[in-house]
N, C-alpha and C positions, 0 to 999 in steps of 0.2 A: 775639810768642809770646804775651807775659804779658798784654797787651792783649786778645788775643784769648780767651785763658782768664778774663779778667776779665769780658768780654761775658758770655760763657757762664754764670758764676756769677751776675751781675746776673739775667740772664733767669729763670735757676732760683730765686733767692732772692725775686724779686717775683713770682712764679708768672705768668710771661708765655710760657713755651713752648708753649703753645696758641695764643696770639697770634702766633706767628712761623712763617712757612714755612720748612722747612728749608733751601731753596735759597737764602734770604737770608743763610743763615751761611756761604754759599761763593761768593757772587757778588763779582765784581769791578768796581772802577770802571771806566767805559768811558772814554776821554779821546779825543773825536773832533779833527779838524783844527780850529784856530781857538780850542780850549778855553783859558780863562783859567788853567786849572792848569798850564799850559805856561811861565807866567811865573814858577813857583816854582823856585827852585834844586833842591829835594829831588826834585821831579818829573821835571825834565829830568836829572837825575843816573842816574834810573831806567826812563826811556822809551827804546825803539828807534826806528829810522825810521818815519815815517807808512807804513801798509800800504794803500793804494789801493783794492786788492781789499775788503779788509775794512773800509775807511773809519775806521779809529781808529789810535791808537799803541799797539803792544804794549808791555806794561813788567813789570818783575820787582821782587819786595820786595827790599829788600837781603839779607834773611834768606832763602836758597833754601829752608829748612823751611817758611816760610809759604806760598810758591808751591805747594809739594808738598802741604801741607796743604788748600789751596784746592782743588787736583783733586779730593782725595779727599773733602772734605766735599760737593763737587758730586756725585761719583759716588754716595756714600751719600744724598743727597737723592734724586737720580734713581731708584736703586734704591727708595727707601722709597716714593716716588711712584708707580713701576709696581706695586708690591706692595700699595699703598694702605694702608700701616701709618700708625699714629696718630702725630702730631708728637711726642709724649713719647717713644714708643719709637725713633723715628730720632734726636731729640735725645740719647737715652742712648748711642746709637753714636757721634755727634759728638762728645759729651763725651769718652767713653773714647778715641777717636782723637786729639783735640786733645791730652789730657793726655800720651798715649803720644810725639806728635812732640815734646812740649815735653821727655821724657824724666822724666815725673813719672808718680806712680801715681794714678788717677783716683779721688778720694772719691767714695764711694757716694752715690747721689742718693735723697735721701728722697721717696718716692711722695707726689705733690701730690694734693688732691681734685680730683675733676672739675670742671670750671667748672659755675658756676649756670645759665648760658644758654649755648646754643650760639654759637660764635664765627664769624661769616661772614668767608668768604676768597674769593679769587679761583681761578676753576678753572684757571687757565693759571698756572704756577709760575716766571714770568719777570718781569723788573722793569725798567722804563726807566732809562737811565743805568747799566747793567752790561754788562760783556763777555759776549758769547754763552757757554754753556756748549757742551763738545764737541758734545753732541746737538742744541743750537739752531743751532750755526753752519752757514749755508749760504753759499757762494760765490756771489756776485753771478750768475757765469756758469752755475750750475747749478740756478737757479729754475725749475721746470717752467712751461712755455708757459701751460698751462691748469691752474688750480687747482681742487681738488674743489668741489662746490657746498656752500655751508654749510648745516648742518642746525640750526635754533634748538633751544636746550637746552630750551624751555619745552613740547615736544612738538607744536609748530606753531603756537601762539599766540605772537604778539608785542606 
């Protein structure tokens, strides 16, 4: 829990909040079959049996508060994305939630200046090597047979 709070402190202190998609603050490492991470005792102690339907090893953090915080942060990030909230606004909710989960009062965040230039980011809030969030998880048996036609975001020009 302390290292997570330290991560948040560094992101704020170094003015990196605008550079980090909120979902990145709640993602969990994906451990697929054959992962070399399974060679580590610490990892083996925390993983469950391989889930053939999901294609990964589910795992739990030794501190259950961290797992609960991860789910809450994922929900906060998803809600912020749906509402098209700014990254600093979502970060502040995550900041307060993480401190509360650790049983601490959240220090007030000093408002940082707006970035000097627009910060580019992906339009999809997901990342390789992360367990799917609850909203992203689709069982292999439930994938639609025909996916909707993709519409280019460029208005038709590719």
